[in-house]
PyMOL CGO cylinders between C-alpha atoms (Angstrom):
from pymol import cmd
from pymol.cgo import CYLINDER

trace = [
    CYLINDER, 12.39, 19.82, -4.70, 10.62, 20.84, -7.64, 0.3, 1, 1, 1, 1, 1, 1,
    CYLINDER, 10.62, 20.84, -7.64, 6.96, 20.43, -9.27, 0.3, 1, 1, 1, 1, 1, 1,
    CYLINDER, 6.96, 20.43, -9.27, 6.51, 17.99, -11.90, 0.3, 1, 1, 1, 1, 1, 1,
    CYLINDER, 6.51, 17.99, -11.90, 10.13, 16.38, -11.51, 0.3, 1, 1, 1, 1, 1, 1,
    CYLINDER, 10.13, 16.38, -11.51, 10.18, 12.72, -10.72, 0.3, 1, 1, 1, 1, 1, 1,
    CYLINDER, 10.18, 12.72, -10.72, 11.78, 11.34, -7.64, 0.3, 1, 1, 1, 1, 1, 1,
    CYLINDER, 11.78, 11.34, -7.64, 12.44, 7.70, -6.57, 0.3, 1, 1, 1, 1, 1, 1,
    CYLINDER, 12.44, 7.70, -6.57, 11.24, 7.24, -2.79, 0.3, 1, 1, 1, 1, 1, 1,
    CYLINDER, 11.24, 7.24, -2.79, 11.76, 4.20, -0.71, 0.3, 1, 1, 1, 1, 1, 1,
    CYLINDER, 11.76, 4.20, -0.71, 11.54, 3.26, 2.92, 0.3, 1, 1, 1, 1, 1, 1,
    CYLINDER, 11.54, 3.26, 2.92, 14.80, 4.15, 4.93, 0.3, 1, 1, 1, 1, 1, 1,
    CYLINDER, 14.80, 4.15, 4.93, 14.31, 1.51, 7.62, 0.3, 1, 1, 1, 1, 1, 1,
    CYLINDER, 14.31, 1.51, 7.62, 13.85, -2.21, 6.71, 0.3, 1, 1, 1, 1, 1, 1,
    CYLINDER, 13.85, -2.21, 6.71, 10.16, -3.65, 6.96, 0.3, 1, 1, 1, 1, 1, 1,
    CYLINDER, 10.16, -3.65, 6.96, 8.48, -0.17, 6.82, 0.3, 1, 1, 1, 1, 1, 1,
    CYLINDER, 8.48, -0.17, 6.82, 6.55, -0.68, 3.57, 0.3, 1, 1, 1, 1, 1, 1,
    CYLINDER, 6.55, -0.68, 3.57, 2.99, -2.01, 3.76, 0.3, 1, 1, 1, 1, 1, 1,
    CYLINDER, 2.99, -2.01, 3.76, 0.35, -2.72, 1.25, 0.3, 1, 1, 1, 1, 1, 1,
    CYLINDER, 0.35, -2.72, 1.25, -3.25, -3.14, 2.30, 0.3, 1, 1, 1, 1, 1, 1,
    CYLINDER, -3.25, -3.14, 2.30, -5.45, -4.93, -0.66, 0.3, 1, 1, 1, 1, 1, 1,
    CYLINDER, -5.45, -4.93, -0.66, -9.08, -5.14, 0.02, 0.3, 1, 1, 1, 1, 1, 1,
    CYLINDER, -9.08, -5.14, 0.02, -11.06, -7.68, -2.03, 0.3, 1, 1, 1, 1, 1, 1,
    CYLINDER, -11.06, -7.68, -2.03, -14.89, -8.04, -2.72, 0.3, 1, 1, 1, 1, 1, 1,
    CYLINDER, -14.89, -8.04, -2.72, -16.91, -10.64, -4.17, 0.3, 1, 1, 1, 1, 1, 1,
    CYLINDER, -16.91, -10.64, -4.17, -17.83, -10.13, -8.06, 0.3, 1, 1, 1, 1, 1, 1,
    CYLINDER, -17.83, -10.13, -8.06, -21.52, -10.15, -8.84, 0.3, 1, 1, 1, 1, 1, 1,
    CYLINDER, -21.52, -10.15, -8.84, -22.98, -10.03, -5.38, 0.3, 1, 1, 1, 1, 1, 1,
    CYLINDER, -22.98, -10.03, -5.38, -24.62, -7.19, -3.72, 0.3, 1, 1, 1, 1, 1, 1,
    CYLINDER, -24.62, -7.19, -3.72, -22.68, -7.26, -0.30, 0.3, 1, 1, 1, 1, 1, 1,
    CYLINDER, -22.68, -7.26, -0.30, -20.77, -5.27, 1.80, 0.3, 1, 1, 1, 1, 1, 1,
    CYLINDER, -20.77, -5.27, 1.80, -18.30, -7.86, 2.69, 0.3, 1, 1, 1, 1, 1, 1,
    CYLINDER, -18.30, -7.86, 2.69, -14.59, -7.14, 2.33, 0.3, 1, 1, 1, 1, 1, 1,
    CYLINDER, -14.59, -7.14, 2.33, -11.59, -9.15, 3.03, 0.3, 1, 1, 1, 1, 1, 1,
    CYLINDER, -11.59, -9.15, 3.03, -8.12, -6.89, 3.61, 0.3, 1, 1, 1, 1, 1, 1,
    CYLINDER, -8.12, -6.89, 3.61, -4.82, -8.52, 3.38, 0.3, 1, 1, 1, 1, 1, 1,
    CYLINDER, -4.82, -8.52, 3.38, -2.08, -6.48, 4.72, 0.3, 1, 1, 1, 1, 1, 1,
    CYLINDER, -2.08, -6.48, 4.72, 1.51, -7.44, 3.53, 0.3, 1, 1, 1, 1, 1, 1,
    CYLINDER, 1.51, -7.44, 3.53, 4.71, -5.87, 5.05, 0.3, 1, 1, 1, 1, 1, 1,
    CYLINDER, 4.71, -5.87, 5.05, 7.84, -5.83, 3.11, 0.3, 1, 1, 1, 1, 1, 1,
    CYLINDER, 7.84, -5.83, 3.11, 11.31, -5.26, 3.72, 0.3, 1, 1, 1, 1, 1, 1,
    CYLINDER, 11.31, -5.26, 3.72, 11.79, -2.71, 0.97, 0.3, 1, 1, 1, 1, 1, 1,
    CYLINDER, 11.79, -2.71, 0.97, 9.36, -0.88, -1.61, 0.3, 1, 1, 1, 1, 1, 1,
    CYLINDER, 9.36, -0.88, -1.61, 10.12, 1.87, -4.10, 0.3, 1, 1, 1, 1, 1, 1,
    CYLINDER, 10.12, 1.87, -4.10, 7.71, 4.30, -6.05, 0.3, 1, 1, 1, 1, 1, 1,
    CYLINDER, 7.71, 4.30, -6.05, 8.30, 6.84, -8.54, 0.3, 1, 1, 1, 1, 1, 1,
    CYLINDER, 8.30, 6.84, -8.54, 6.60, 10.03, -7.45, 0.3, 1, 1, 1, 1, 1, 1,
    CYLINDER, 6.60, 10.03, -7.45, 6.08, 13.39, -9.59, 0.3, 1, 1, 1, 1, 1, 1,
    CYLINDER, 6.08, 13.39, -9.59, 4.90, 16.06, -7.05, 0.3, 1, 1, 1, 1, 1, 1,
    CYLINDER, 4.90, 16.06, -7.05, 1.83, 17.97, -8.90, 0.3, 1, 1, 1, 1, 1, 1,
    CYLINDER, 1.83, 17.97, -8.90, 1.62, 20.85, -6.06, 0.3, 1, 1, 1, 1, 1, 1,
    CYLINDER, 1.62, 20.85, -6.06, 3.34, 22.28, -3.17, 0.3, 1, 1, 1, 1, 1, 1,
    CYLINDER, 3.34, 22.28, -3.17, 1.39, 20.26, -0.62, 0.3, 1, 1, 1, 1, 1, 1,
    CYLINDER, 1.39, 20.26, -0.62, 2.78, 17.08, -2.42, 0.3, 1, 1, 1, 1, 1, 1,
    CYLINDER, 2.78, 17.08, -2.42, 6.30, 18.54, -2.08, 0.3, 1, 1, 1, 1, 1, 1,
    CYLINDER, 6.30, 18.54, -2.08, 5.74, 19.16, 1.59, 0.3, 1, 1, 1, 1, 1, 1,
    CYLINDER, 5.74, 19.16, 1.59, 4.79, 15.56, 2.30, 0.3, 1, 1, 1, 1, 1, 1,
    CYLINDER, 4.79, 15.56, 2.30, 7.58, 14.24, 0.79, 0.3, 1, 1, 1, 1, 1, 1,
    CYLINDER, 7.58, 14.24, 0.79, 10.00, 16.72, 2.53, 0.3, 1, 1, 1, 1, 1, 1,
    CYLINDER, 10.00, 16.72, 2.53, 8.47, 15.92, 5.98, 0.3, 1, 1, 1, 1, 1, 1,
    CYLINDER, 8.47, 15.92, 5.98, 8.70, 12.23, 5.45, 0.3, 1, 1, 1, 1, 1, 1,
    CYLINDER, 8.70, 12.23, 5.45, 12.27, 12.37, 4.48, 0.3, 1, 1, 1, 1, 1, 1,
    CYLINDER, 12.27, 12.37, 4.48, 13.27, 14.46, 7.41, 0.3, 1, 1, 1, 1, 1, 1,
    CYLINDER, 13.27, 14.46, 7.41, 15.22, 13.02, 10.18, 0.3, 1, 1, 1, 1, 1, 1,
    CYLINDER, 15.22, 13.02, 10.18, 13.06, 11.65, 13.05, 0.3, 1, 1, 1, 1, 1, 1,
    CYLINDER, 13.06, 11.65, 13.05, 9.81, 11.27, 10.90, 0.3, 1, 1, 1, 1, 1, 1,
    CYLINDER, 9.81, 11.27, 10.90, 7.76, 8.62, 12.61, 0.3, 1, 1, 1, 1, 1, 1,
    CYLINDER, 7.76, 8.62, 12.61, 4.32, 9.08, 10.77, 0.3, 1, 1, 1, 1, 1, 1,
    CYLINDER, 4.32, 9.08, 10.77, 2.94, 7.19, 7.79, 0.3, 1, 1, 1, 1, 1, 1,
    CYLINDER, 2.94, 7.19, 7.79, 3.37, 8.49, 4.04, 0.3, 1, 1, 1, 1, 1, 1,
    CYLINDER, 3.37, 8.49, 4.04, 0.37, 7.10, 1.88, 0.3, 1, 1, 1, 1, 1, 1,
    CYLINDER, 0.37, 7.10, 1.88, 1.13, 6.93, -1.84, 0.3, 1, 1, 1, 1, 1, 1,
    CYLINDER, 1.13, 6.93, -1.84, -2.71, 7.42, -2.71, 0.3, 1, 1, 1, 1, 1, 1,
    CYLINDER, -2.71, 7.42, -2.71, -2.26, 10.99, -1.42, 0.3, 1, 1, 1, 1, 1, 1,
    CYLINDER, -2.26, 10.99, -1.42, -0.16, 11.75, -4.60, 0.3, 1, 1, 1, 1, 1, 1,
    CYLINDER, -0.16, 11.75, -4.60, -1.70, 12.41, -7.87, 0.3, 1, 1, 1, 1, 1, 1,
    CYLINDER, -1.70, 12.41, -7.87, 1.20, 10.99, -10.02, 0.3, 1, 1, 1, 1, 1, 1,
    CYLINDER, 1.20, 10.99, -10.02, 2.83, 7.79, -8.55, 0.3, 1, 1, 1, 1, 1, 1,
    CYLINDER, 2.83, 7.79, -8.55, 4.06, 4.85, -10.05, 0.3, 1, 1, 1, 1, 1, 1,
    CYLINDER, 4.06, 4.85, -10.05, 4.94, 1.63, -8.43, 0.3, 1, 1, 1, 1, 1, 1,
    CYLINDER, 4.94, 1.63, -8.43, 8.55, 0.30, -9.06, 0.3, 1, 1, 1, 1, 1, 1,
    CYLINDER, 8.55, 0.30, -9.06, 8.78, -2.83, -6.71, 0.3, 1, 1, 1, 1, 1, 1,
    CYLINDER, 8.78, -2.83, -6.71, 8.14, -4.47, -3.45, 0.3, 1, 1, 1, 1, 1, 1,
    CYLINDER, 8.14, -4.47, -3.45, 10.95, -6.86, -2.24, 0.3, 1, 1, 1, 1, 1, 1,
    CYLINDER, 10.95, -6.86, -2.24, 10.98, -9.53, 0.32, 0.3, 1, 1, 1, 1, 1, 1,
    CYLINDER, 10.98, -9.53, 0.32, 7.53, -9.83, 1.99, 0.3, 1, 1, 1, 1, 1, 1,
    CYLINDER, 7.53, -9.83, 1.99, 8.05, -10.27, 5.65, 0.3, 1, 1, 1, 1, 1, 1,
    CYLINDER, 8.05, -10.27, 5.65, 4.60, -10.72, 7.09, 0.3, 1, 1, 1, 1, 1, 1,
    CYLINDER, 4.60, -10.72, 7.09, 0.80, -11.13, 5.92, 0.3, 1, 1, 1, 1, 1, 1,
    CYLINDER, 0.80, -11.13, 5.92, -2.26, -10.68, 7.89, 0.3, 1, 1, 1, 1, 1, 1,
    CYLINDER, -2.26, -10.68, 7.89, -5.92, -10.99, 6.93, 0.3, 1, 1, 1, 1, 1, 1,
    CYLINDER, -5.92, -10.99, 6.93, -8.61, -8.54, 8.36, 0.3, 1, 1, 1, 1, 1, 1,
    CYLINDER, -8.61, -8.54, 8.36, -11.88, -10.08, 8.42, 0.3, 1, 1, 1, 1, 1, 1,
    CYLINDER, -11.88, -10.08, 8.42, -13.69, -7.37, 10.22, 0.3, 1, 1, 1, 1, 1, 1,
    CYLINDER, -13.69, -7.37, 10.22, -15.92, -6.11, 7.21, 0.3, 1, 1, 1, 1, 1, 1,
    CYLINDER, -15.92, -6.11, 7.21, -16.78, -9.95, 6.32, 0.3, 1, 1, 1, 1, 1, 1,
    CYLINDER, -16.78, -9.95, 6.32, -20.05, -11.03, 7.80, 0.3, 1, 1, 1, 1, 1, 1,
    CYLINDER, -20.05, -11.03, 7.80, -20.86, -14.26, 5.64, 0.3, 1, 1, 1, 1, 1, 1,
    CYLINDER, -20.86, -14.26, 5.64, -21.12, -17.43, 7.51, 0.3, 1, 1, 1, 1, 1, 1,
    CYLINDER, -21.12, -17.43, 7.51, -18.65, -19.34, 5.04, 0.3, 1, 1, 1, 1, 1, 1,
    CYLINDER, -18.65, -19.34, 5.04, -15.47, -17.86, 6.61, 0.3, 1, 1, 1, 1, 1, 1,
    CYLINDER, -15.47, -17.86, 6.61, -13.88, -21.14, 6.89, 0.3, 1, 1, 1, 1, 1, 1,
    CYLINDER, -13.88, -21.14, 6.89, -13.90, -21.46, 2.80, 0.3, 1, 1, 1, 1, 1, 1,
    CYLINDER, -13.90, -21.46, 2.80, -11.03, -18.66, 2.85, 0.3, 1, 1, 1, 1, 1, 1,
    CYLINDER, -11.03, -18.66, 2.85, -8.99, -19.33, 5.94, 0.3, 1, 1, 1, 1, 1, 1,
    CYLINDER, -8.99, -19.33, 5.94, -5.35, -19.72, 5.13, 0.3, 1, 1, 1, 1, 1, 1,
    CYLINDER, -5.35, -19.72, 5.13, -5.81, -18.02, 1.49, 0.3, 1, 1, 1, 1, 1, 1,
    CYLINDER, -5.81, -18.02, 1.49, -3.75, -15.88, -0.48, 0.3, 1, 1, 1, 1, 1, 1,
    CYLINDER, -3.75, -15.88, -0.48, -4.69, -12.97, -2.64, 0.3, 1, 1, 1, 1, 1, 1,
    CYLINDER, -4.69, -12.97, -2.64, -4.36, -15.55, -5.92, 0.3, 1, 1, 1, 1, 1, 1,
    CYLINDER, -4.36, -15.55, -5.92, -7.00, -17.63, -4.19, 0.3, 1, 1, 1, 1, 1, 1,
    CYLINDER, -7.00, -17.63, -4.19, -9.41, -14.90, -3.85, 0.3, 1, 1, 1, 1, 1, 1,
    CYLINDER, -9.41, -14.90, -3.85, -8.87, -13.68, -7.35, 0.3, 1, 1, 1, 1, 1, 1,
    CYLINDER, -8.87, -13.68, -7.35, -9.35, -17.23, -8.61, 0.3, 1, 1, 1, 1, 1, 1,
    CYLINDER, -9.35, -17.23, -8.61, -12.56, -17.81, -6.60, 0.3, 1, 1, 1, 1, 1, 1,
    CYLINDER, -12.56, -17.81, -6.60, -14.80, -14.73, -7.49, 0.3, 1, 1, 1, 1, 1, 1,
    CYLINDER, -14.80, -14.73, -7.49, -13.29, -11.95, -5.68, 0.3, 1, 1, 1, 1, 1, 1,
    CYLINDER, -13.29, -11.95, -5.68, -11.57, -9.12, -6.92, 0.3, 1, 1, 1, 1, 1, 1,
    CYLINDER, -11.57, -9.12, -6.92, -9.50, -6.01, -5.69, 0.3, 1, 1, 1, 1, 1, 1,
    CYLINDER, -9.50, -6.01, -5.69, -11.78, -3.17, -4.42, 0.3, 1, 1, 1, 1, 1, 1,
    CYLINDER, -11.78, -3.17, -4.42, -8.95, -0.83, -3.12, 0.3, 1, 1, 1, 1, 1, 1,
    CYLINDER, -8.95, -0.83, -3.12, -5.08, -0.93, -2.81, 0.3, 1, 1, 1, 1, 1, 1,
    CYLINDER, -5.08, -0.93, -2.81, -3.48, 1.23, -0.33, 0.3, 1, 1, 1, 1, 1, 1,
    CYLINDER, -3.48, 1.23, -0.33, 0.26, 1.54, -0.14, 0.3, 1, 1, 1, 1, 1, 1,
    CYLINDER, 0.26, 1.54, -0.14, 2.03, 3.19, 2.87, 0.3, 1, 1, 1, 1, 1, 1,
    CYLINDER, 2.03, 3.19, 2.87, 5.56, 3.83, 3.94, 0.3, 1, 1, 1, 1, 1, 1,
    CYLINDER, 5.56, 3.83, 3.94, 6.03, 3.55, 7.54, 0.3, 1, 1, 1, 1, 1, 1,
    CYLINDER, 6.03, 3.55, 7.54, 8.37, 6.08, 9.11, 0.3, 1, 1, 1, 1, 1, 1,
    CYLINDER, 8.37, 6.08, 9.11, 11.16, 8.06, 7.33, 0.3, 1, 1, 1, 1, 1, 1,
    CYLINDER, 11.16, 8.06, 7.33, 11.70, 7.61, 3.53, 0.3, 1, 1, 1, 1, 1, 1,
    CYLINDER, 11.70, 7.61, 3.53, 14.77, 8.11, 1.31, 0.3, 1, 1, 1, 1, 1, 1,
    CYLINDER, 14.77, 8.11, 1.31, 14.31, 10.32, -1.80, 0.3, 1, 1, 1, 1, 1, 1,
    CYLINDER, 14.31, 10.32, -1.80, 16.60, 10.58, -5.06, 0.3, 1, 1, 1, 1, 1, 1,
    CYLINDER, 16.60, 10.58, -5.06, 16.00, 12.13, -8.40, 0.3, 1, 1, 1, 1, 1, 1,
    CYLINDER, 16.00, 12.13, -8.40, 14.46, 9.66, -10.76, 0.3, 1, 1, 1, 1, 1, 1,
]
cmd.load_cgo(trace, "trace")
């Protein structure tokens, strides 16, 4: 692998790409957060390593037997390509203290965005081994 060269990465095993999107209410001073975890059959990113640490992370995550996670946020230059076939979705209410929890049950990201919430953080993770090819 080389610095500043683009690589296409994806999960080697099915159902090993996960996105965590955390939402906060707009215009309200609150610590309330709702996180929606969505698991996908496949996901793909273009990554351009900017230092030797990033190269080492890619090499480690592509090694046979890798069983840890690779977080895309750890890369300075990463571009989302696609996620395919959402397999599951779970909502984490642990940082939501308001009493009107029933209003938001059974919702999706689009519902939150249409009702005064906005994305606060988005974390994308490859679980286990990844595949790498030149982009």
